[in-house]
Structure formats: structure tokens, C-alpha cells
Backbone and ligand atoms as CSV (ligand in chain L), in Angstrom:
chain,resi,resn,atom,element,x,y,z
A,1,MET,N,N,253.933,122.896,155.103
A,1,MET,CA,C,255.178,123.639,155.295
A,1,MET,C,C,255.236,124.169,156.728
A,2,LYS,N,N,256.399,123.962,157.342
A,2,LYS,CA,C,256.531,124.445,158.714
A,2,LYS,C,C,256.892,125.932,158.732
A,3,LEU,N,N,256.269,126.651,159.648
A,3,LEU,CA,C,256.517,128.087,159.800
A,3,LEU,C,C,257.359,128.300,161.056
A,4,SER,N,N,257.976,129.489,161.154
A,4,SER,CA,C,258.708,129.822,162.380
A,4,SER,C,C,257.717,130.277,163.442
A,5,ILE,N,N,257.967,129.859,164.668
A,5,ILE,CA,C,257.115,130.297,165.776
A,5,ILE,C,C,257.729,131.547,166.413
A,6,ILE,N,N,256.886,132.556,166.568
A,6,ILE,CA,C,257.312,133.845,167.108
A,6,ILE,C,C,257.497,133.731,168.618
A,7,ALA,N,N,258.646,134.166,169.091
A,7,ALA,CA,C,258.975,134.040,170.512
A,7,ALA,C,C,258.456,135.215,171.329
A,8,TYR,N,N,258.299,134.952,172.611
A,8,TYR,CA,C,257.943,135.962,173.608
A,8,TYR,C,C,258.730,137.254,173.372
A,9,GLY,N,N,258.041,138.380,173.502
A,9,GLY,CA,C,258.704,139.674,173.355
A,9,GLY,C,C,258.372,140.352,172.040
A,10,ASP,N,N,257.876,139.589,171.067
A,10,ASP,CA,C,257.506,140.197,169.787
A,10,ASP,C,C,256.152,140.889,169.932
A,11,PRO,N,N,256.057,142.144,169.432
A,11,PRO,CA,C,254.800,142.897,169.589
A,11,PRO,C,C,253.574,142.207,168.959
A,12,VAL,N,N,253.783,141.353,167.963
A,12,VAL,CA,C,252.617,140.708,167.318
A,12,VAL,C,C,251.834,139.854,168.321
A,13,LEU,N,N,252.542,139.366,169.354
A,13,LEU,CA,C,251.872,138.541,170.367
A,13,LEU,C,C,251.030,139.388,171.317
A,14,ARG,N,N,251.199,140.708,171.242
A,14,ARG,CA,C,250.500,141.617,172.158
A,14,ARG,C,C,249.378,142.388,171.496
A,15,LYS,N,N,249.187,142.154,170.193
A,15,LYS,CA,C,248.134,142.867,169.462
A,15,LYS,C,C,246.826,142.101,169.524
A,16,LYS,N,N,245.731,142.833,169.662
A,16,LYS,CA,C,244.422,142.190,169.518
A,16,LYS,C,C,244.249,141.900,168.030
A,17,ALA,N,N,244.082,140.631,167.682
A,17,ALA,CA,C,244.049,140.239,166.277
A,17,ALA,C,C,242.720,140.646,165.633
A,18,THR,N,N,242.758,140.835,164.316
A,18,THR,CA,C,241.564,141.298,163.613
A,18,THR,C,C,240.811,140.139,162.962
A,19,ALA,N,N,239.512,140.336,162.820
A,19,ALA,CA,C,238.643,139.323,162.225
A,19,ALA,C,C,239.011,139.123,160.754
A,20,ILE,N,N,238.724,137.943,160.255
A,20,ILE,CA,C,239.053,137.571,158.875
A,20,ILE,C,C,237.766,137.582,158.048
A,21,GLU,N,N,237.850,138.149,156.848
A,21,GLU,CA,C,236.731,138.076,155.901
A,21,GLU,C,C,237.008,136.933,154.933
A,22,PRO,N,N,236.000,136.097,154.652
A,22,PRO,CA,C,236.235,134.964,153.727
A,22,PRO,C,C,236.843,135.417,152.396
A,23,ALA,N,N,236.370,136.538,151.861
A,23,ALA,CA,C,236.847,136.988,150.544
A,23,ALA,C,C,238.335,137.343,150.553
A,24,GLU,N,N,238.830,137.787,151.724
A,24,GLU,CA,C,240.246,138.175,151.815
A,24,GLU,C,C,241.160,136.956,151.830
A,25,TYR,N,N,240.630,135.820,152.298
A,25,TYR,CA,C,241.486,134.640,152.477
A,25,TYR,C,C,240.893,133.403,151.811
A,26,PRO,N,N,240.805,133.408,150.471
A,26,PRO,CA,C,240.258,132.234,149.782
A,26,PRO,C,C,241.125,130.986,149.986
A,27,HIS,N,N,242.395,131.175,150.333
A,27,HIS,CA,C,243.294,130.021,150.485
A,27,HIS,C,C,243.620,129.759,151.950
A,28,ILE,N,N,242.639,129.975,152.806
A,28,ILE,CA,C,242.880,129.816,154.240
A,28,ILE,C,C,243.311,128.385,154.573
A,29,GLN,N,N,242.840,127.402,153.786
A,29,GLN,CA,C,243.173,126.005,154.090
A,29,GLN,C,C,244.682,125.769,154.058
A,30,SER,N,N,245.399,126.449,153.151
A,30,SER,CA,C,246.846,126.190,153.101
A,30,SER,C,C,247.551,126.780,154.330
A,31,LEU,N,N,247.053,127.919,154.814
A,31,LEU,CA,C,247.605,128.468,156.064
A,31,LEU,C,C,247.296,127.528,157.233
A,32,VAL,N,N,246.064,127.034,157.274
A,32,VAL,CA,C,245.665,126.109,158.343
A,32,VAL,C,C,246.548,124.848,158.300
A,33,ASP,N,N,246.779,124.311,157.108
A,33,ASP,CA,C,247.647,123.130,156.973
A,33,ASP,C,C,249.056,123.423,157.485
A,34,ASP,N,N,249.588,124.590,157.111
A,34,ASP,CA,C,250.933,124.973,157.568
A,34,ASP,C,C,250.973,125.112,159.094
A,35,MET,N,N,249.895,125.660,159.648
A,35,MET,CA,C,249.861,125.816,161.109
A,35,MET,C,C,249.819,124.449,161.803
A,36,PHE,N,N,249.057,123.503,161.247
A,36,PHE,CA,C,249.065,122.157,161.843
A,36,PHE,C,C,250.450,121.514,161.729
A,37,ASP,N,N,251.091,121.635,160.553
A,37,ASP,CA,C,252.455,121.091,160.397
A,37,ASP,C,C,253.387,121.675,161.463
A,38,THR,N,N,253.277,122.990,161.654
A,38,THR,CA,C,254.139,123.716,162.598
A,38,THR,C,C,253.879,123.256,164.030
A,39,MET,N,N,252.603,123.135,164.360
A,39,MET,CA,C,252.222,122.742,165.722
A,39,MET,C,C,252.659,121.308,166.027
A,40,TYR,N,N,252.417,120.388,165.092
A,40,TYR,CA,C,252.792,118.984,165.342
A,40,TYR,C,C,254.306,118.848,165.474
A,41,ALA,N,N,255.063,119.576,164.644
A,41,ALA,CA,C,256.526,119.488,164.706
A,41,ALA,C,C,257.042,119.969,166.058
A,42,ALA,N,N,256.299,120.892,166.670
A,42,ALA,CA,C,256.714,121.436,167.965
A,42,ALA,C,C,256.021,120.717,169.124
A,43,ARG,N,N,255.265,119.666,168.799
A,43,ARG,CA,C,254.522,118.879,169.792
A,43,ARG,C,C,253.586,119.715,170.639
A,44,GLY,N,N,252.916,120.669,169.998
A,44,GLY,CA,C,251.930,121.475,170.717
A,44,GLY,C,C,250.537,120.897,170.545
A,45,VAL,N,N,249.607,121.390,171.349
A,45,VAL,CA,C,248.197,120.993,171.197
A,45,VAL,C,C,247.337,122.159,170.703
A,46,GLY,N,N,247.965,123.336,170.560
A,46,GLY,CA,C,247.238,124.490,170.041
A,46,GLY,C,C,248.224,125.492,169.472
A,47,LEU,N,N,247.760,126.266,168.487
A,47,LEU,CA,C,248.620,127.298,167.890
A,47,LEU,C,C,247.711,128.395,167.328
A,48,ALA,N,N,248.065,129.637,167.630
A,48,ALA,CA,C,247.264,130.775,167.170
A,48,ALA,C,C,248.041,131.546,166.104
A,49,ALA,N,N,247.304,132.164,165.169
A,49,ALA,CA,C,247.945,132.854,164.049
A,49,ALA,C,C,249.003,133.883,164.481
A,50,PRO,N,N,248.766,134.675,165.556
A,50,PRO,CA,C,249.825,135.614,165.964
A,50,PRO,C,C,251.163,134.920,166.262
A,51,GLN,N,N,251.108,133.644,166.645
A,51,GLN,CA,C,252.340,132.900,166.943
A,51,GLN,C,C,253.129,132.539,165.700
A,52,VAL,N,N,252.513,132.727,164.520
A,52,VAL,CA,C,253.299,132.591,163.285
A,52,VAL,C,C,253.379,133.951,162.592
A,53,GLY,N,N,253.145,135.014,163.376
A,53,GLY,CA,C,253.372,136.372,162.880
A,53,GLY,C,C,252.178,137.012,162.191
A,54,LEU,N,N,251.006,136.371,162.259
A,54,LEU,CA,C,249.829,136.900,161.573
A,54,LEU,C,C,248.784,137.327,162.591
A,55,SER,N,N,248.469,138.625,162.593
A,55,SER,CA,C,247.524,139.131,163.582
A,55,SER,C,C,246.091,138.932,163.079
A,56,MET,N,N,245.692,137.661,163.028
A,56,MET,CA,C,244.366,137.268,162.530
A,56,MET,C,C,243.657,136.446,163.598
A,57,ARG,N,N,242.316,136.556,163.628
A,57,ARG,CA,C,241.558,135.783,164.625
A,57,ARG,C,C,241.371,134.340,164.143
A,58,LEU,N,N,242.447,133.592,164.249
A,58,LEU,CA,C,242.469,132.196,163.809
A,58,LEU,C,C,243.349,131.405,164.772
A,59,PHE,N,N,242.821,130.287,165.242
A,59,PHE,CA,C,243.691,129.358,165.974
A,59,PHE,C,C,243.250,127.926,165.707
A,60,ILE,N,N,244.182,127.014,165.940
A,60,ILE,CA,C,243.918,125.595,165.697
A,60,ILE,C,C,244.213,124.823,166.981
A,61,ILE,N,N,243.543,123.689,167.109
A,61,ILE,CA,C,243.732,122.855,168.298
A,61,ILE,C,C,243.711,121.391,167.863
A,62,ASP,N,N,244.601,120.597,168.439
A,62,ASP,CA,C,244.442,119.153,168.376
A,62,ASP,C,C,244.742,118.612,169.771
A,63,ALA,N,N,243.688,118.292,170.492
A,63,ALA,CA,C,243.813,117.891,171.901
A,63,ALA,C,C,243.954,116.381,172.060
A,64,THR,N,N,244.129,115.671,170.945
A,64,THR,CA,C,244.216,114.209,170.997
A,64,THR,C,C,245.216,113.690,172.047
A,65,PRO,N,N,246.391,114.353,172.239
A,65,PRO,CA,C,247.326,113.823,173.254
A,65,PRO,C,C,246.741,113.721,174.667
A,66,PHE,N,N,245.619,114.410,174.922
A,66,PHE,CA,C,245.012,114.340,176.259
A,66,PHE,C,C,243.910,113.280,176.349
A,67,ASP,N,N,243.766,112.438,175.315
A,67,ASP,CA,C,242.616,111.523,175.328
A,67,ASP,C,C,242.754,110.359,176.307
A,68,ASP,N,N,243.955,110.147,176.874
A,68,ASP,CA,C,244.086,109.160,177.948
A,68,ASP,C,C,243.253,109.572,179.160
A,69,ASP,N,N,243.336,110.869,179.488
A,69,ASP,CA,C,242.613,111.375,180.648
A,69,ASP,C,C,241.153,111.682,180.320
A,70,GLU,N,N,240.932,112.175,179.114
A,70,GLU,CA,C,239.574,112.568,178.722
A,70,GLU,C,C,239.262,111.956,177.346
A,71,PRO,N,N,238.622,110.772,177.350
A,71,PRO,CA,C,238.371,110.045,176.088
A,71,PRO,C,C,237.621,110.874,175.035
A,72,ASP,N,N,236.830,111.851,175.491
A,72,ASP,CA,C,236.116,112.742,174.545
A,72,ASP,C,C,237.078,113.476,173.612
A,73,LEU,N,N,238.336,113.602,174.035
A,73,LEU,CA,C,239.277,114.418,173.273
A,73,LEU,C,C,239.948,113.650,172.131
A,74,ALA,N,N,239.673,112.354,172.007
A,74,ALA,CA,C,240.186,111.617,170.852
A,74,ALA,C,C,239.612,112.281,169.600
A,75,ASN,N,N,240.468,112.614,168.677
A,75,ASN,CA,C,240.053,113.295,167.432
A,75,ASN,C,C,239.496,114.693,167.653
A,76,PHE,N,N,239.842,115.323,168.756
A,76,PHE,CA,C,239.443,116.723,168.949
A,76,PHE,C,C,240.434,117.601,168.193
A,77,LYS,N,N,240.170,117.733,166.899
A,77,LYS,CA,C,241.037,118.535,166.028
A,77,LYS,C,C,240.152,119.577,165.366
A,78,LYS,N,N,240.413,120.842,165.644
A,78,LYS,CA,C,239.495,121.886,165.178
A,78,LYS,C,C,240.211,123.169,164.788
A,79,VAL,N,N,239.536,123.912,163.919
A,79,VAL,CA,C,239.990,125.227,163.482
A,79,VAL,C,C,238.960,126.242,163.957
A,80,PHE,N,N,239.444,127.313,164.592
A,80,PHE,CA,C,238.552,128.356,165.112
A,80,PHE,C,C,238.875,129.673,164.413
A,81,ILE,N,N,237.894,130.175,163.660
A,81,ILE,CA,C,238.058,131.453,162.958
A,81,ILE,C,C,237.061,132.454,163.543
A,82,ASN,N,N,237.540,133.680,163.765
A,82,ASN,CA,C,236.696,134.766,164.298
A,82,ASN,C,C,235.962,134.338,165.569
A,83,ALA,N,N,236.661,133.631,166.430
A,83,ALA,CA,C,236.040,133.138,167.666
A,83,ALA,C,C,235.690,134.282,168.606
A,84,GLN,N,N,234.596,134.112,169.308
A,84,GLN,CA,C,234.203,135.010,170.394
A,84,GLN,C,C,233.772,134.130,171.558
A,85,ILE,N,N,234.429,134.266,172.698
A,85,ILE,CA,C,233.950,133.555,173.884
A,85,ILE,C,C,232.743,134.338,174.408
A,86,LEU,N,N,231.602,133.670,174.476
A,86,LEU,CA,C,230.351,134.331,174.861
A,86,LEU,C,C,230.143,134.279,176.367
A,87,GLU,N,N,230.564,133.170,176.972
A,87,GLU,CA,C,230.376,132.989,178.419
A,87,GLU,C,C,231.514,132.155,178.973
A,88,GLU,N,N,231.902,132.474,180.208
A,88,GLU,CA,C,232.846,131.632,180.950
A,88,GLU,C,C,232.230,131.398,182.310
A,89,ASN,N,N,232.092,130.129,182.689
A,89,ASN,CA,C,231.416,129.804,183.939
A,89,ASN,C,C,232.173,128.722,184.699
A,90,GLY,N,N,231.689,128.486,185.922
A,90,GLY,CA,C,232.212,127.370,186.711
A,90,GLY,C,C,233.382,127.775,187.588
A,91,GLU,N,N,233.828,126.790,188.361
A,91,GLU,CA,C,234.940,126.992,189.287
A,91,GLU,C,C,236.240,127.202,188.517
A,92,GLU,N,N,237.100,128.044,189.075
A,92,GLU,CA,C,238.438,128.150,188.496
A,92,GLU,C,C,239.254,126.930,188.920
A,93,TRP,N,N,240.038,126.400,188.008
A,93,TRP,CA,C,240.924,125.278,188.360
A,93,TRP,C,C,242.295,125.533,187.744
A,94,ALA,N,N,243.307,124.951,188.390
A,94,ALA,CA,C,244.684,125.198,187.967
A,94,ALA,C,C,245.168,124.088,187.053
A,95,PHE,N,N,245.940,124.469,186.054
A,95,PHE,CA,C,246.622,123.479,185.214
A,95,PHE,C,C,247.987,124.057,184.855
A,96,ASN,N,N,248.965,123.180,184.781
A,96,ASN,CA,C,250.327,123.591,184.477
A,96,ASN,C,C,250.452,123.807,182.970
A,97,GLU,N,N,250.395,125.088,182.554
A,97,GLU,CA,C,250.369,125.415,181.122
A,97,GLU,C,C,251.753,125.748,180.583
A,98,GLY,N,N,251.897,125.509,179.305
A,98,GLY,CA,C,253.079,125.952,178.584
A,98,GLY,C,C,252.613,126.627,177.309
A,99,CYS,N,N,253.559,127.140,176.523
A,99,CYS,CA,C,253.198,127.843,175.296
A,99,CYS,C,C,254.367,127.729,174.323
A,100,LEU,N,N,254.084,127.442,173.062
A,100,LEU,CA,C,255.169,127.265,172.086
A,100,LEU,C,C,255.975,128.545,171.881
A,101,SER,N,N,255.388,129.707,172.198
A,101,SER,CA,C,256.120,130.971,172.070
A,101,SER,C,C,256.992,131.249,173.297
A,102,ILE,N,N,256.791,130.441,174.341
A,102,ILE,CA,C,257.506,130.663,175.616
A,102,ILE,C,C,258.126,129.333,176.043
A,103,PRO,N,N,259.091,128.821,175.259
A,103,PRO,CA,C,259.596,127.477,175.542
A,103,PRO,C,C,260.256,127.380,176.909
A,104,ASP,N,N,260.140,126.170,177.514
A,104,ASP,CA,C,260.858,125.887,178.763
A,104,ASP,C,C,260.262,126.528,179.997
A,105,ILE,N,N,259.111,127.167,179.875
A,105,ILE,CA,C,258.461,127.715,181.063
A,105,ILE,C,C,257.088,127.063,181.175
A,106,ARG,N,N,256.815,126.509,182.344
A,106,ARG,CA,C,255.474,125.970,182.621
A,106,ARG,C,C,255.043,126.498,183.969
A,107,GLU,N,N,253.807,126.955,184.043
A,107,GLU,CA,C,253.314,127.516,185.308
A,107,GLU,C,C,251.845,127.137,185.477
A,108,ASP,N,N,251.431,127.028,186.747
A,108,ASP,CA,C,250.016,126.782,187.039
A,108,ASP,C,C,249.202,128.027,186.716
A,109,VAL,N,N,248.151,127.833,185.934
A,109,VAL,CA,C,247.275,128.938,185.545
A,109,VAL,C,C,245.847,128.561,185.927
A,110,TYR,N,N,245.144,129.509,186.537
A,110,TYR,CA,C,243.745,129.284,186.923
A,110,TYR,C,C,242.809,129.801,185.834
A,111,ARG,N,N,241.863,128.970,185.451
A,111,ARG,CA,C,240.836,129.394,184.488
A,111,ARG,C,C,239.504,128.769,184.872
A,112,LYS,N,N,238.424,129.417,184.441
A,112,LYS,CA,C,237.097,128.863,184.687
A,112,LYS,C,C,236.899,127.590,183.868
A,113,SER,N,N,235.994,126.724,184.350
A,113,SER,CA,C,235.932,125.363,183.804
A,113,SER,C,C,235.126,125.226,182.520
A,114,THR,N,N,234.186,126.134,182.265
A,114,THR,CA,C,233.261,125.946,181.143
A,114,THR,C,C,233.186,127.212,180.299
A,115,ILE,N,N,233.170,127.034,178.998
A,115,ILE,CA,C,233.017,128.201,178.124
A,115,ILE,C,C,231.955,127.929,177.054
A,116,LYS,N,N,231.361,129.036,176.608
A,116,LYS,CA,C,230.486,128.969,175.435
A,116,LYS,C,C,231.150,129.842,174.380
A,117,ILE,N,N,231.317,129.296,173.185
A,117,ILE,CA,C,232.094,130.002,172.160
A,117,ILE,C,C,231.361,129.984,170.816
A,118,SER,N,N,231.481,131.088,170.113
A,118,SER,CA,C,230.967,131.203,168.747
A,118,SER,C,C,232.178,131.306,167.822
A,119,TYR,N,N,232.167,130.561,166.708
A,119,TYR,CA,C,233.304,130.617,165.777
A,119,TYR,C,C,232.900,130.062,164.421
A,120,TYR,N,N,233.751,130.271,163.451
A,120,TYR,CA,C,233.591,129.652,162.134
A,120,TYR,C,C,234.693,128.611,161.971
A,121,ASP,N,N,234.371,127.522,161.261
A,121,ASP,CA,C,235.418,126.549,160.951
A,121,ASP,C,C,236.076,126.914,159.609
A,122,GLU,N,N,236.996,126.079,159.155
A,122,GLU,CA,C,237.754,126.412,157.944
A,122,GLU,C,C,236.882,126.376,156.685
A,123,HIS,N,N,235.668,125.839,156.802
A,123,HIS,CA,C,234.726,125.867,155.667
A,123,HIS,C,C,233.719,127.006,155.820
A,124,TRP,N,N,233.997,127.914,156.756
A,124,TRP,CA,C,233.151,129.079,157.044
A,124,TRP,C,C,231.765,128.682,157.529
A,125,LYS,N,N,231.700,127.516,158.158
A,125,LYS,CA,C,230.456,127.121,158.801
A,125,LYS,C,C,230.471,127.666,160.234
A,126,HIS,N,N,229.351,128.272,160.633
A,126,HIS,CA,C,229.276,128.863,161.976
A,126,HIS,C,C,228.925,127.808,163.023
A,127,HIS,N,N,229.557,127.936,164.202
A,127,HIS,CA,C,229.268,127.022,165.312
A,127,HIS,C,C,229.079,127.827,166.587
A,128,GLU,N,N,228.211,127.342,167.444
A,128,GLU,CA,C,228.128,127.881,168.806
A,128,GLU,C,C,228.118,126.674,169.721
A,129,GLU,N,N,229.158,126.537,170.530
A,129,GLU,CA,C,229.351,125.300,171.285
A,129,GLU,C,C,229.791,125.587,172.712
A,130,THR,N,N,229.560,124.599,173.577
A,130,THR,CA,C,229.990,124.690,174.970
A,130,THR,C,C,231.067,123.635,175.212
A,131,TYR,N,N,232.141,124.047,175.874
A,131,TYR,CA,C,233.232,123.116,176.176
A,131,TYR,C,C,233.583,123.199,177.645
A,132,LYS,N,N,234.066,122.071,178.176
A,132,LYS,CA,C,234.565,122.084,179.541
A,132,LYS,C,C,235.874,121.293,179.606
A,133,GLY,N,N,236.463,121.274,180.800
A,133,GLY,CA,C,237.677,120.485,181.002
A,133,GLY,C,C,238.832,120.966,180.136
A,134,MET,N,N,239.594,119.982,179.656
A,134,MET,CA,C,240.818,120.322,178.927
A,134,MET,C,C,240.522,121.021,177.600
A,135,ALA,N,N,239.410,120.668,176.948
A,135,ALA,CA,C,239.061,121.340,175.685
A,135,ALA,C,C,238.867,122.834,175.944
A,136,ALA,N,N,238.104,123.160,176.994
A,136,ALA,CA,C,237.882,124.574,177.338
A,136,ALA,C,C,239.212,125.258,177.655
A,137,ARG,N,N,240.040,124.579,178.410
A,137,ARG,CA,C,241.349,125.105,178.822
A,137,ARG,C,C,242.209,125.495,177.611
A,138,ILE,N,N,242.295,124.588,176.640
A,138,ILE,CA,C,243.145,124.864,175.477
A,138,ILE,C,C,242.544,125.999,174.651
A,139,ILE,N,N,241.227,125.981,174.499
A,139,ILE,CA,C,240.569,127.072,173.762
A,139,ILE,C,C,240.840,128.413,174.455
A,140,GLN,N,N,240.692,128.454,175.779
A,140,GLN,CA,C,240.934,129.710,176.507
A,140,GLN,C,C,242.365,130.210,176.290
A,141,HIS,N,N,243.331,129.290,176.317
A,141,HIS,CA,C,244.731,129.677,176.115
A,141,HIS,C,C,244.924,130.254,174.705
A,142,GLU,N,N,244.392,129.563,173.699
A,142,GLU,CA,C,244.556,130.046,172.313
A,142,GLU,C,C,243.767,131.326,172.073
A,143,TYR,N,N,242.590,131.396,172.672
A,143,TYR,CA,C,241.764,132.602,172.537
A,143,TYR,C,C,242.514,133.816,173.102
A,144,ASP,N,N,243.187,133.619,174.226
A,144,ASP,CA,C,244.006,134.700,174.786
A,144,ASP,C,C,245.007,135.211,173.746
A,145,HIS,N,N,245.596,134.303,172.967
A,145,HIS,CA,C,246.576,134.734,171.952
A,145,HIS,C,C,245.956,135.713,170.951
A,146,ILE,N,N,244.718,135.449,170.508
A,146,ILE,CA,C,244.131,136.379,169.525
A,146,ILE,C,C,243.646,137.664,170.187
A,147,GLU,N,N,243.644,137.686,171.532
A,147,GLU,CA,C,243.327,138.914,172.274
A,147,GLU,C,C,244.605,139.642,172.702
A,148,GLY,N,N,245.749,139.117,172.309
A,148,GLY,CA,C,247.027,139.740,172.677
A,148,GLY,C,C,247.497,139.435,174.083
A,149,LYS,N,N,246.969,138.335,174.649
A,149,LYS,CA,C,247.339,137.981,176.032
A,149,LYS,C,C,248.143,136.678,176.061
A,150,LEU,N,N,248.944,136.520,177.106
A,150,LEU,CA,C,249.762,135.312,177.275
A,150,LEU,C,C,249.517,134.736,178.665
A,151,PHE,N,N,249.788,133.433,178.817
A,151,PHE,CA,C,249.464,132.822,180.118
A,151,PHE,C,C,250.291,133.417,181.255
A,152,THR,N,N,251.446,133.948,180.918
A,152,THR,CA,C,252.304,134.534,181.955
A,152,THR,C,C,251.655,135.791,182.568
A,153,ASP,N,N,250.722,136.412,181.837
A,153,ASP,CA,C,250.017,137.587,182.376
A,153,ASP,C,C,249.188,137.224,183.606
A,154,LYS,N,N,248.809,135.946,183.696
A,154,LYS,CA,C,247.873,135.515,184.735
A,154,LYS,C,C,248.584,135.096,186.023
A,155,LEU,N,N,249.906,135.171,186.040
A,155,LEU,CA,C,250.654,134.709,187.210
A,155,LEU,C,C,250.692,135.781,188.291
A,156,SER,N,N,250.990,135.337,189.511
A,156,SER,CA,C,251.115,136.277,190.629
A,156,SER,C,C,252.350,137.149,190.399
A,157,PRO,N,N,252.385,138.337,191.035
A,157,PRO,CA,C,253.574,139.198,190.885
A,157,PRO,C,C,254.874,138.477,191.249
A,158,LEU,N,N,254.796,137.607,192.253
A,158,LEU,CA,C,256.005,136.876,192.661
A,158,LEU,C,C,256.458,135.912,191.560
A,159,ARG,N,N,255.524,135.106,191.036
A,159,ARG,CA,C,255.890,134.172,189.959
A,159,ARG,C,C,256.435,134.932,188.751
A,160,LYS,N,N,255.792,136.077,188.448
A,160,LYS,CA,C,256.264,136.877,187.306
A,160,LYS,C,C,257.712,137.308,187.514
A,161,ARG,N,N,258.009,137.751,188.750
A,161,ARG,CA,C,259.385,138.178,189.025
A,161,ARG,C,C,260.362,137.025,188.856
A,162,LEU,N,N,259.933,135.834,189.326
A,162,LEU,CA,C,260.827,134.679,189.277
A,162,LEU,C,C,261.152,134.234,187.853
A,163,ILE,N,N,260.258,134.489,186.899
A,163,ILE,CA,C,260.533,134.031,185.528
A,163,ILE,C,C,260.993,135.166,184.606
A,164,GLU,N,N,261.112,136.371,185.173
A,164,GLU,CA,C,261.428,137.544,184.347
A,164,GLU,C,C,262.703,137.367,183.514
A,165,LYS,N,N,263.752,136.853,184.162
A,165,LYS,CA,C,265.017,136.723,183.445
A,165,LYS,C,C,264.900,135.685,182.328
A,166,LYS,N,N,264.227,134.592,182.641
A,166,LYS,CA,C,264.023,133.547,181.634
A,166,LYS,C,C,263.253,134.086,180.426
A,167,LEU,N,N,262.247,134.916,180.693
A,167,LEU,CA,C,261.465,135.507,179.601
A,167,LEU,C,C,262.336,136.424,178.746
A,168,ASN,N,N,263.169,137.219,179.421
A,168,ASN,CA,C,264.098,138.092,178.690
A,168,ASN,C,C,265.044,137.295,177.815
A,169,ASP,N,N,265.542,136.193,178.391
A,169,ASP,CA,C,266.444,135.333,177.630
A,169,ASP,C,C,265.741,134.764,176.400
A,170,ILE,N,N,264.481,134.341,176.573
A,170,ILE,CA,C,263.741,133.780,175.430
A,170,ILE,C,C,263.647,134.817,174.312
A,171,SER,N,N,263.331,136.062,174.670
A,171,SER,CA,C,263.175,137.082,173.617
A,171,SER,C,C,264.499,137.352,172.901
A,172,LYS,N,N,265.618,137.021,173.570
A,172,LYS,CA,C,266.935,137.185,172.929
A,172,LYS,C,C,267.396,135.919,172.221
A,173,GLY,N,N,266.617,134.862,172.327
A,173,GLY,CA,C,267.002,133.613,171.675
A,173,GLY,C,C,267.904,132.741,172.525
A,174,ILE,N,N,268.035,133.098,173.806
A,174,ILE,CA,C,268.873,132.302,174.701
A,174,ILE,C,C,267.999,131.219,175.336
A,175,VAL,N,N,267.728,130.170,174.563
A,175,VAL,CA,C,266.886,129.075,175.035
A,175,VAL,C,C,267.120,127.889,174.101
A,176,ASP,N,N,267.051,126.705,174.688
A,176,ASP,CA,C,267.191,125.496,173.872
A,176,ASP,C,C,265.825,125.102,173.353
A,177,VAL,N,N,265.694,125.078,172.048
A,177,VAL,CA,C,264.388,124.736,171.499
A,177,VAL,C,C,264.594,123.913,170.233
A,178,GLU,N,N,263.732,122.901,170.055
A,178,GLU,CA,C,263.960,121.967,168.947
A,178,GLU,C,C,263.170,122.313,167.693
A,179,TYR,N,N,262.401,123.414,167.755
A,179,TYR,CA,C,261.665,123.819,166.551
A,179,TYR,C,C,262.114,125.213,166.132
A,180,LYS,N,N,261.738,125.596,164.916
A,180,LYS,CA,C,262.206,126.850,164.344
A,180,LYS,C,C,261.451,128.027,164.982
A,181,MET,N,N,262.212,129.002,165.498
A,181,MET,CA,C,261.584,130.178,166.127
A,181,MET,C,C,262.184,131.453,165.564
A,182,LYS,N,N,261.419,132.549,165.748
A,182,LYS,CA,C,261.929,133.890,165.452
A,182,LYS,C,C,261.957,134.654,166.757
A,183,PHE,N,N,263.140,135.160,167.088
A,183,PHE,CA,C,263.320,135.854,168.367
A,183,PHE,C,C,263.407,137.357,168.127
A,184,PRO,N,N,262.571,138.152,168.815
A,184,PRO,CA,C,262.496,139.577,168.509
A,184,PRO,C,C,263.777,140.349,168.810
A,185,ALA,N,N,264.463,139.986,169.887
A,185,ALA,CA,C,265.620,140.786,170.289
A,185,ALA,C,C,266.942,140.197,169.811
A,186,GLN,N,N,266.841,139.195,168.931
A,186,GLN,CA,C,268.089,138.598,168.431
A,186,GLN,C,C,268.691,139.480,167.357
A,187,LYS,N,N,269.977,139.641,167.406
A,187,LYS,CA,C,270.635,140.482,166.411
A,187,LYS,C,C,270.485,139.856,165.024
A,188,LYS,N,N,270.314,140.716,164.042
A,188,LYS,CA,C,270.172,140.203,162.667
A,188,LYS,C,C,271.456,139.481,162.247
A,189,GLY,N,N,271.259,138.442,161.453
A,189,GLY,CA,C,272.421,137.745,160.890
A,189,GLY,C,C,272.955,136.635,161.763
A,190,ARG,N,N,272.294,136.418,162.931
A,190,ARG,CA,C,272.749,135.321,163.770
A,190,ARG,C,C,272.032,134.031,163.462
L,1,NI,NI,NI,250.375,129.643,173.682
């Protein structure tokens, strides 16, 4: 089932999400399935629970669309629960990022190249892994979501000023988007 994606400006995107206890969410697989349906319909490569209105430390990734450039990413489809980035290392590099909650805006964002992360998968199996390149990049972007951060926070003051009006418009629903969204500042009944 496809869920609505929460647009820029909603406070849920700014909250530090809380850890999930297995006992509280025995049916986590159905939420994970819904999140994948939602992400694929919007042609995203990652989606975090706050983006569907749930302030939980859960995000999903399918980096397969990048496997032309990085063959390792074929079948890179993963669920990250209660993730903690343990280390970030290496040179910062820029990539033109976008976000399903911020449609129509893409900006160069600098991030470190390598991360070490601890997380549980959807079967509550614990993992501690190191990622680099595009896999690390997507994880860092989604991890920011469960920390209440957005890629636009990382832009220079000038870039932020230049996109300010567009961001305001997005929060009001003034944007062309082909997937279902919830806009915080949109009047009820529209
Ligand atoms: Ni995003």
C-alpha cells in the first residue's frame, strides 16, 4: 500500500526519531513493505519513516538504480532499524542530492566518503558494517532524516537563500509532483 510522503515544513521531519522495540512492532514487515511501495512509486532510492509521518528510527534503501556506476550496488536493498553511525571518515565529496520530501530541488551536498554503521534488519538481526561511495551517501542522507535533519541544512547561506521561496512553496503544496504528498501548510479540504 502506498503512503503519503510528508512534505518539507512538517515538524515530523525535524524531530529526532525514537528507537523501536521489537515487541512494540510485531508487524514491522507490513510497514516496511508499504514504505518500499511508496518509495518505488516515487522513484526514490531511500525513504525514512519520518517521511511517512512516523517518528521511528527506521529507513529503507534500494540503491539498484546506481548499479551502472557502481556494480556493487546491484541488489543493494536494505532495511535499517535503530541505526547508529559509529564513524564517518575520508574525504568529503559532493553529490547532487534530492529528497522525496523536497520535490524539484537538487543541490550539491558534501559528505564524508566512508561510514561505519550499526543497525538491525527487519528480522531483528544485528549488523555492523562499513560502506563507502554511493551506498554510504544514501545511508547518510536517510540517517539524517531519523536525526531530524535535511540535506538543505548543509547548504551555504547563499544557496539556502536562493531556494527559500521554493521551499516555502513546497510546504504550501505549490509544486508539481507525481506521487501522493501531505503538505503541512495546505489549507484543509483542498
Ligand atoms: Ni530525503
